[in-house]
C-alpha positions as CSV (number, residue, x, y, z in Angstrom):
1,M,17.1,82.4,-3.0
2,P,19.3,81.0,-5.8
3,V,20.1,77.3,-5.9
4,Q,22.9,76.4,-3.5
5,K,25.2,73.4,-3.4
6,R,26.4,71.8,-0.2
7,R,27.8,68.6,1.2
8,Y,25.6,65.8,2.6
9,E,25.3,66.1,6.4
10,G,23.9,62.9,7.8
11,P,20.6,61.7,9.3
12,E,18.5,64.8,8.5
13,D,19.7,64.8,4.9
14,F,19.0,61.0,4.7
15,T,15.3,61.8,5.4
16,K,15.3,64.8,3.1
17,V,16.7,62.8,0.2
18,N,14.2,60.0,0.9
19,Q,11.4,62.5,0.5
20,F,13.0,64.1,-2.6
21,L,13.0,60.7,-4.3
22,I,9.4,60.0,-3.4
23,N,8.4,63.4,-4.7
24,T,10.2,63.0,-8.1
25,Y,8.9,59.5,-8.8
26,E,6.9,59.4,-12.1
27,P,4.3,56.6,-12.7
28,G,4.6,54.4,-15.8
29,G,8.0,53.0,-15.3
30,F,10.1,55.8,-16.7
31,Y,11.0,57.4,-13.4
32,P,14.0,59.7,-13.7
33,N,15.7,59.1,-10.4
34,W,16.2,56.2,-7.9
35,L,13.3,54.8,-6.2
36,Q,13.3,55.7,-2.5
37,P,14.1,52.1,-1.2
38,R,17.4,52.0,-3.2
39,W,18.6,55.0,-1.2
40,E,17.7,53.4,2.1
41,Y,19.0,49.9,1.1
42,M,22.4,51.5,0.2
43,H,22.8,53.0,3.7
44,T,22.0,49.7,5.4
45,H,24.2,47.5,3.2
46,P,27.1,45.9,5.1
47,Y,29.5,46.9,2.3
48,F,28.5,50.5,2.2
49,D,31.4,53.0,2.5
50,E,30.1,55.3,5.3
51,T,33.4,57.2,5.5
52,S,32.7,59.0,2.1
53,L,29.2,60.2,2.9
54,N,30.4,63.8,3.0
55,K,31.4,63.6,-0.6
56,I,27.8,63.3,-1.7
57,A,26.5,66.7,-2.9
58,I,23.0,68.3,-2.5
59,W,21.6,71.2,-4.4
60,E,18.8,73.2,-2.7
61,E,16.5,76.0,-3.3
62,D,14.8,77.6,-0.4
63,G,15.7,74.6,1.7
64,N,14.2,72.1,-0.7
65,I,16.4,69.5,-2.4
66,V,16.4,69.8,-6.2
67,A,19.4,67.6,-7.1
68,V,21.7,65.0,-5.6
69,V,24.9,63.3,-6.7
70,N,25.9,60.2,-4.9
71,Y,27.9,57.0,-5.1
72,E,26.4,53.7,-4.1
73,L,28.4,51.2,-2.1
74,E,31.8,52.7,-2.9
75,L,33.3,55.6,-4.8
76,G,33.5,55.3,-8.5
77,D,29.9,54.2,-9.4
78,T,28.0,57.5,-9.5
79,Y,24.3,58.4,-9.9
80,F,22.5,61.7,-10.6
81,A,19.0,62.6,-9.2
82,V,17.5,65.8,-10.3
83,H,14.1,67.5,-10.2
84,P,12.8,67.9,-13.8
85,D,12.7,71.7,-13.4
86,Y,16.4,71.8,-12.6
87,T,18.1,69.7,-15.3
88,Y,20.4,72.6,-16.1
89,L,22.4,71.6,-13.0
90,K,23.7,68.4,-14.7
91,R,26.9,70.1,-15.8
92,D,27.6,71.2,-12.2
93,M,26.8,67.7,-11.0
94,F,29.4,66.3,-13.4
95,E,32.0,68.8,-12.1
96,H,31.3,67.7,-8.5
97,A,31.5,64.0,-9.4
98,E,34.8,64.4,-11.2
99,K,36.3,66.3,-8.2
100,H,35.0,64.2,-5.3
101,L,33.5,60.8,-6.3
102,L,36.3,59.1,-8.3
103,G,37.1,55.5,-7.6
104,T,40.5,53.8,-8.0
105,K,41.2,50.9,-10.3
106,D,43.5,48.0,-9.6
107,N,46.1,49.7,-11.9
108,G,46.0,52.8,-9.7
109,N,44.2,55.0,-12.2
110,K,41.2,57.0,-11.1
111,Y,37.8,56.5,-12.8
112,L,34.2,57.6,-12.8
113,R,31.4,55.3,-13.9
114,L,28.1,57.1,-14.3
115,Y,24.8,55.2,-14.9
116,I,22.5,57.0,-17.4
117,K,19.0,56.0,-18.3
118,E,18.2,55.6,-22.0
119,F,15.7,58.4,-22.2
120,D,18.1,61.0,-20.6
121,R,19.6,62.1,-23.9
122,E,20.8,65.4,-22.4
123,L,23.0,63.6,-19.8
124,E,24.3,61.2,-22.5
125,E,25.4,64.2,-24.7
126,I,27.2,65.8,-21.8
127,A,29.0,62.5,-21.0
128,L,30.0,62.1,-24.6
129,L,31.4,65.6,-24.7
130,Q,33.3,65.0,-21.4
131,G,35.0,61.9,-22.9
132,Y,33.0,59.1,-21.3
133,E,32.4,55.8,-23.2
134,K,29.2,53.8,-23.0
135,D,29.6,50.2,-21.8
136,N,27.0,47.9,-23.6
137,D,28.0,44.7,-21.9
138,Y,25.8,42.6,-19.6
139,P,22.5,44.1,-21.0
140,E,20.3,41.9,-18.7
141,F,21.5,43.9,-15.7
142,N,20.8,47.2,-17.3
143,Y,17.0,47.2,-17.3
144,I,14.2,48.4,-15.1
145,S,11.4,45.8,-15.1
146,Q,7.9,46.1,-13.7
147,F,5.2,43.7,-12.5
148,K,1.7,45.0,-12.6
149,I,-0.1,43.8,-9.5
150,P,-3.5,42.2,-10.3
151,D,-6.6,42.9,-8.2
152,V,-7.0,39.2,-7.6
153,F,-3.6,37.6,-7.0
154,P,-3.1,34.1,-8.4
155,K,-2.4,31.2,-6.1
156,I,1.3,30.8,-5.2
157,S,2.5,27.2,-5.4
158,I,5.4,25.7,-3.4
159,P,6.7,22.1,-3.2
160,E,5.3,20.0,-0.4
161,G,7.3,20.2,2.8
162,Y,8.5,23.8,2.2
163,K,7.0,26.8,4.0
164,L,6.7,30.5,3.0
165,K,7.4,32.7,6.0
166,S,8.1,36.4,6.7
167,L,10.8,37.6,9.0
168,A,8.1,38.9,11.2
169,E,7.3,35.3,12.0
170,D,10.9,33.9,12.2
171,N,13.8,36.3,12.1
172,D,16.6,33.9,12.7
173,H,19.7,36.0,11.8
174,I,21.9,32.9,11.4
175,K,19.5,31.3,9.0
176,V,19.2,34.6,7.1
177,D,22.9,35.0,6.9
178,R,23.3,31.4,5.6
179,V,20.8,31.7,2.8
180,M,22.2,35.1,1.8
181,W,25.8,33.8,1.8
182,R,25.0,30.6,-0.1
183,G,22.4,32.3,-2.3
184,F,24.9,34.8,-3.7
185,N,27.3,32.0,-4.6
186,H,29.9,32.5,-1.8
187,K,32.0,29.4,-1.2
188,G,31.9,27.4,2.1
189,E,29.8,28.1,5.1
190,S,28.7,31.6,6.0
191,P,30.8,33.7,8.4
192,Q,27.6,34.3,10.5
193,D,27.8,38.0,10.1
194,I,25.0,38.7,12.5
195,E,25.7,42.4,12.9
196,G,25.7,42.8,9.1
197,R,22.3,41.2,8.9
198,K,21.0,43.4,11.7
199,K,22.2,46.5,9.9
200,M,20.4,45.4,6.7
201,Q,17.2,45.4,8.8
202,S,17.8,48.8,10.5
203,G,16.3,51.2,7.9
204,P,13.3,53.2,9.0
205,N,11.1,51.8,6.3
206,Y,12.3,48.2,6.5
207,R,9.4,45.8,7.2
208,K,10.0,42.3,8.4
209,D,6.5,41.3,7.3
210,L,7.4,42.0,3.7
211,N,10.7,40.2,3.7
212,I,10.0,36.6,2.7
213,V,11.9,33.4,3.2
214,V,11.3,29.8,2.2
215,E,12.0,27.2,4.9
216,A,13.2,23.8,3.8
217,P,12.0,20.6,5.5
218,D,15.2,20.5,7.5
219,G,14.4,24.0,8.9
220,N,17.0,26.0,7.0
221,F,16.1,29.1,5.0
222,V,16.8,28.3,1.3
223,A,15.3,31.3,-0.6
224,Y,15.0,34.9,0.4
225,C,13.2,37.9,-1.1
226,G,13.7,41.4,0.3
227,M,10.7,43.6,-0.4
228,W,10.0,47.3,0.1
229,F,6.7,49.3,0.0
230,V,6.4,53.0,-0.7
231,E,2.9,54.1,0.3
232,E,3.1,57.5,-1.3
233,N,4.0,56.1,-4.7
234,K,1.9,52.9,-4.4
235,I,4.9,50.8,-5.5
236,A,6.8,47.7,-4.3
237,Y,10.6,47.3,-4.8
238,V,12.3,44.0,-5.0
239,E,15.8,43.8,-3.4
240,P,17.6,41.5,-2.7
241,V,16.7,38.0,-4.0
242,C,18.6,34.8,-3.7
243,T,18.2,31.0,-3.6
244,D,20.6,28.4,-2.1
245,P,22.3,26.7,-5.0
246,D,21.2,23.3,-3.7
247,Y,17.6,24.3,-4.0
248,R,17.3,26.1,-7.3
249,R,14.9,25.3,-10.1
250,L,12.2,24.3,-7.6
251,G,10.2,27.5,-7.9
252,L,11.2,28.7,-4.4
253,G,12.7,32.0,-5.3
254,K,9.7,32.7,-7.5
255,A,7.3,31.9,-4.7
256,A,9.2,34.2,-2.3
257,V,9.1,37.1,-4.8
258,L,5.4,36.6,-5.6
259,E,4.5,36.4,-1.9
260,G,6.3,39.7,-1.2
261,I,4.5,41.3,-4.1
262,R,1.2,39.9,-3.0
263,R,1.6,41.4,0.4
264,C,2.5,44.8,-1.0
265,G,-0.6,44.6,-3.2
266,E,-2.7,44.2,-0.1
267,L,-1.2,47.4,1.3
268,G,-2.1,49.3,-1.9
269,A,0.8,48.8,-4.3
270,T,-0.2,48.7,-7.9
271,V,3.2,47.8,-9.4
272,A,6.4,46.2,-8.4
273,F,9.8,47.1,-9.7
274,V,13.1,45.3,-10.0
275,E,16.2,46.8,-11.4
276,T,17.2,44.0,-13.8
277,G,16.0,42.3,-16.9
278,M,17.2,38.8,-15.8
279,K,15.2,35.9,-17.3
280,F,14.3,34.7,-13.8
281,Y,12.2,37.9,-13.3
282,L,10.7,37.9,-16.8
283,D,9.6,34.3,-16.3
284,I,7.8,35.4,-13.1
285,G,5.9,38.0,-15.1
286,F,8.0,41.2,-14.9
287,Q,8.3,43.2,-18.2
288,P,11.3,45.4,-19.1
289,V,10.3,49.1,-19.2
290,H,13.6,50.9,-19.9
291,S,17.3,50.4,-19.8
292,Y,20.3,52.3,-18.4
293,Y,24.0,51.9,-19.1
294,P,27.3,52.8,-17.4
295,W,29.4,55.5,-19.0
296,E,33.0,55.4,-17.9
297,K,36.0,57.7,-18.0
298,E,39.5,56.8,-16.8
299,F,41.7,59.6,-15.4
300,K,45.4,58.7,-15.9
């Protein structure tokens, strides 16, 4: 059968896209598509726009997914995933995105922002011909970085009086919400969005034993590291990470990240990825592998 395009249709497609991303992963850091955990994390994020799911497009051949076009949290920011044997579909993917995945700016104009990896010259050329402009700002956020997991993991140090724990040991949603709220620099006390925190833990591959917190002497959680393990690809994926601003520069966030990676290494992961080139991660031992940049077009 020829390749056929259709709309995303919910739980069954969620699982099929999961497997497609696992199958198209390429070792070495230059993977062409999203890692599987990013797809799952998107669906469980409290800010995810579930009402637009049917605007995601899937291309299939004989019932097997060969390409996907999706937004992330909301319409406008767009991502392509395509099997390496079907890259000729990229123009069709552009057409779908411009018809169905446009976001709206504050001035009322429609726009599309497509994130393209530096080694995808073909997609860059199409974007250029279509009138998109590359945004070179904020380069530290436009990197994929990796941490090669050693066979013997070094000792993880933490200040006296603080404790490293997993959510399998202590899953206090109020404490989790507080550190996430404060850790991402929101003002004031957290709104105690317990349902939102439960949703973030609802994915089929979410593991409480890999999600690490640092508990302060007063009992509050003051650092958090979300961690994902993909057994088929032997990778760990870091997302999200935060530290309470009152407890930064103590090595707490570093300890949480390393503990999560260490646990994934025990499960068989050989490398951990984080989708940023921020100095915090480079100081831990991550190394940038490749970059990607947004290409944007405004429709007036």
